Structure formats: structure tokens, C-alpha cells
C-alpha positions in Angstrom: 0.0 0.0 0.0 1.2 3.5 -0.8 2.1 6.0 1.9 -1.0 7.8 3.2 -3.3 6.3 0.5 -7.0 5.8 1.3 -8.5 2.6 0.1 -11.9 2.6 -1.6 -13.6 -0.4 -3.1 -15.6 -0.1 -6.3 -16.8 -1.8 -9.5 -16.8 -1.2 -13.2 -19.7 0.9 -14.4 -21.6 -0.9 -17.2 -24.5 1.5 -17.8 -24.1 5.1 -18.9 -26.2 8.3 -19.3 -27.9 10.7 -16.9 -30.6 8.2 -16.0 -28.2 5.5 -14.9 -26.1 8.1 -13.0 -29.2 9.2 -11.1 -30.1 5.5 -10.4 -26.5 4.9 -9.1 -26.7 7.9 -6.8 -30.1 6.8 -5.4 -28.4 3.5 -4.6 -25.7 5.2 -2.6 -23.0 5.0 -5.3 -21.0 7.8 -7.1 -19.9 7.6 -10.7 -16.1 8.2 -11.2 -13.7 8.2 -14.1 -10.0 7.2 -14.0 -7.7 8.5 -16.7 -4.0 9.1 -17.4 -0.8 7.3 -18.5 -2.2 7.1 -22.0 -5.0 4.7 -21.1 -8.6 4.8 -22.1 -10.8 6.5 -19.5 -12.2 3.9 -17.1 -15.7 4.4 -15.6 -16.3 3.1 -12.2 -18.9 3.2 -9.3 -17.8 3.8 -5.7 -19.7 3.8 -2.5 -20.7 7.5 -2.0 -20.5 7.7 1.8 -17.0 6.2 1.9 -15.9 8.4 -1.0 -17.2 11.6 0.7 -15.4 10.8 3.9 -12.2 10.0 2.1 -12.2 13.2 0.1 -13.7 15.5 2.8 -10.6 17.4 3.9 -8.0 16.8 1.1 -8.3 18.1 -2.4 -5.4 16.1 -3.5 -6.2 12.8 -1.8 -4.1 9.7 -2.9 -6.5 6.8 -3.2 -6.1 3.1 -3.9 -9.1 1.8 -5.8 -9.8 -1.9 -5.4 -11.8 -3.1 -8.4 -12.3 -6.9 -8.2 -8.8 -8.3 -7.9 -7.2 -5.2 -9.3 -5.7 -2.2 -7.5 -5.3 1.3 -9.1 -3.3 4.0 -7.5 -5.0 7.4 -8.3 -4.8 11.0 -7.4 -8.0 13.1 -6.9 -8.2 15.8 -9.6 -11.8 17.1 -9.5 -14.7 16.5 -7.1 -18.2 17.6 -8.0 -20.3 18.0 -4.9 -24.0 18.5 -4.4 -24.8 22.3 -4.3 -27.1 22.0 -1.3 -26.9 18.8 0.7 -23.7 16.9 1.6 -22.8 14.5 -1.1 -20.3 13.8 -3.9 -21.8 13.7 -7.4 -18.8 12.7 -9.5 -15.0 12.4 -9.2 -12.2 12.5 -11.7 -9.1 10.5 -10.7 -5.7 10.6 -12.4 -3.8 7.3 -12.6 -0.4 7.6 -11.0 2.4 5.3 -9.9 4.3 5.4 -6.6 7.5 6.5 -8.1 6.0 9.4 -10.0 6.2 13.2 -9.3 3.0 15.2 -9.9 2.1 18.9 -9.9 -0.7 19.8 -7.5 -2.3 22.9 -6.0 -1.9 22.8 -2.2 -4.0 25.1 0.1 -2.1 27.6 2.3 -2.7 27.7 6.1 -1.2 30.2 8.4 0.1 29.2 11.8 1.6 31.2 14.7 1.1 34.8 15.8 2.8 37.7 14.0 4.3 40.6 16.0 1.9 42.6 18.2 -0.1 45.3 16.4 0.0 43.5 13.0 -2.6 41.8 10.8 -1.9 39.2 8.2 -3.5 38.7 4.8 -3.2 35.5 2.7 -2.3 36.7 -0.8 -2.2 33.2 -2.4 -4.7 30.7 -1.2 -2.9 27.9 -3.1 0.6 27.2 -4.1 1.5 24.8 -7.0 4.0 22.2 -5.8 5.8 19.3 -7.5 5.8 16.3 -5.1 6.1 12.5 -5.1 2.6 11.1 -5.7 2.8 9.1 -2.5 3.7 12.1 -0.2 1.7 15.1 -1.3 1.2 17.5 1.6 -2.5 18.2 2.5 -1.8 21.8 3.3 1.2 24.1 3.2 1.8 25.7 6.6 3.2 29.2 6.7 4.6 30.1 10.1 4.3 33.8 10.9 5.5 33.6 14.5 7.0 37.0 15.4 7.0 38.3 11.9 7.2 42.1 11.9 4.7 44.4 10.1 5.7 45.3 6.6 6.9 41.8 5.8 5.7 39.9 2.7 6.4 36.2 2.7 6.9 34.8 -0.8 7.0 31.3 -2.3 10.8 31.4 -1.9 10.4 31.9 1.9 8.3 28.8 2.4 9.7 25.8 4.2 8.7 22.8 2.1 8.7 19.1 3.1 11.6 16.9 2.0 11.3 16.0 -1.7 8.7 18.7 -2.4 9.5 21.7 -4.7 7.6 24.9 -5.5 6.4 25.3 -9.1 4.8 28.7 -8.4 6.9 31.9 -9.1 9.4 32.2 -6.2 8.7 36.0 -6.0 4.9 35.5 -5.7 3.5 36.9 -2.4 1.9 34.2 -0.2 1.3 36.0 3.1 1.4 39.8 3.8 2.0 40.9 7.4 1.1 44.6 7.8 0.9 47.0 10.7 -2.8 47.5 11.7 -2.2 51.3 11.7 -0.9 51.3 8.2 -3.9 49.2 7.0 -6.4 51.5 8.6 -4.5 54.6 7.2 -4.8 53.4 3.6 -8.6 53.5 3.5 -9.1 57.3 3.9 -6.2 58.0 1.6 -7.7 55.9 -1.1 -11.0 57.6 -0.6 -9.3 61.0 -0.7 -7.6 60.1 -4.0 -10.9 59.1 -5.4 -12.5 62.4 -4.5 -9.6 64.5 -5.9 -9.7 62.5 -9.2 -13.4 63.2 -9.4 -13.0 67.0 -9.1 
């Protein structure tokens, strides 16, 4: 089993069209497609509840699909969720192997407290990383402990897990730590500029 892979059991999908998809969802199943490595797309059915739990908190979940006696290692690429109630409508999976590197968008989370009297703003909600398929970080933590106001942390400043490289522009801003006073002062100035331009 691959590192941190979630195992889901499914079956090949034999009927197609909106009607059969609706029927599958009513039966507690979710239609999925697996593609990649130059293979023909493969259509499967997975148990919806288990799939929803597996993909709940990780946009780039690594999954082992067990279809009969076969095991497929896949990376979650797109999840269509129900707009109102909890539920997964459809999933696109990318076929990978354990020795492969993949490019993924990983969400940014901020940890720690910046210097007193500052406020932080996330400038980039996601950073594109290149990582081994079997060890993709769920989130990218940016530690702002003690960071002074007026500091912009870029992609180049991030501490990445071993074997993981940034694909995003190294100069791109990720988190901006500003003095609260400076942030408040910019609002009336902008308004004043707008008024003078209008005269």
C-alpha cells in the first residue's frame, strides 16, 4: 500500500447516461472516471458515503481503488459536490504510480502569531507544488510567529517538506503581514484620492 493512500472499493460501471447516473446515486453510489498514463478513461462506481469521507478534507487525496482483484493508485483531480446537501456527485481521478512526481495545487494555512499590532492577509490561497505522488502535503503551513509588520512572505520563503519543490513563481506573495495602523490609514487616503480625481 502506498504511503497515506486511502483505500476505496468499487466496481466497473456498465450503464451510462444521466438516468443510470441518477439511479446509481439513489443506490448510494457515485460515478467516477479514471484516466492518465495514455490509457482509455475507465468508468467506475464507488460507495458514495465512503468516498465523501475519504475526500472530505483533502483536495489532492491519494486513493487506492480496489476493483475486483485489481488495485489502481490514483490522485483526486476534481470532485463535483451537491450544491445543497452533503454528497459527492462525480469524481475525476488521475492514474499515478508510486515513483511518479506530480504537480498539485496545495492550500495555504497560516500558523503562529505575528508581532503585536499587526494583521496578516493571505495573498495566495494555493501554491503549486511538485511532489512525489505518495507524499503530497495536504496543506502548506506558513509560520508567521514573530514576523514584523511590513513583511511579505513569498513562495521562496516557504519551508517545504523533503522532496517537495515549488512550481509557483518564487517571487509570488503568499502572506502579507502589515501594521494595523498602516492598513487603517490606507482607507481614507484611497477615498481622498478618489475624491480628488473626481473633481
